[in-house]
N, C-alpha and C positions, 0 to 999 in steps of 0.2 A: 636253567642254571646260569645262563649269561645275565639274566635280570638280577639274580641274587648277588652275583659277583659285582655288578655295577652298583647296586644298592649298597653293598658292603664298602666299596671304595668311596662313594660319596659320604657315607656315614663316618668313615675313618677320617676323611679330609675335614669334615665338619668338626669333629671332636679335637683333632690336632690344632685346627685354627682357633677354636674356642679356648684351648689350653694355653695358648700364647697371647690371647687378647688381654690388653691391659684393663684393669678395673677402674671404672669412672667413680671417683670418690664422692661426686655430687649426687649420684643416683644409686650407688650400691646399697644393698640391704645389710642387715646385721651379719648374717651368715657369710656373705661374700666378703665383707670387710674382715671378718675373723679368719678368713682363709689366707690373708696376706701375711707375709713374714713379720713377726714382731708385734702383731695386732691380735690381742685376745678380746674377750667379751667386754671388759671395762674400756679399753681404748676404742673399740668399735662403737660402743655406746657414746663415748665422748665425741667421736667424729660426727655421729648423727646429731647429737645435741648441738654441737658447734654450728653445723650447717643449717639446723632448724632455727636457731636463735639469731645467727649472724648472717645467714645467706650462704649461697654456694661459694665454694673455694674458687678463687680466681687464679691462684698459682699453687704449685705444689708446696712451696715454702710456707704457705699459710698453715700447713699442718703443724708447724712448730708452735703455733698458738694453742694447740689442743693439749690438754693436760696429759702428761705421760709420753708425749712424742718429742723426742730430741733429735739432734743431728744424726746420730747413729741409725736410728730407726728410719728416718727420712732417707738416708743413703740406701738402706736396704730396699725401700719402697720405690725408689726413683724409676726403675724400669718396669715396675709392676703396676703402676697407677697412671691415670690420665685425668685431666680436668674436663 
């Protein structure tokens, strides 16, 4: 019983930590990008195309160069993403 309780606590901590982890926009896949606020399938595809053709993002502000992403979306994403 104690082993199950300890395992449960570790699993809970893992999922809580994962839920608050920022998404790396240079490595995130389509589904992960779509989970971000204001990012749907088209914008996620545009982000992936941008980094494939122009290289990894060096700053969060470079997202403004992606079609469909403006200052309001970037503001929503600020704490949700990392480089």
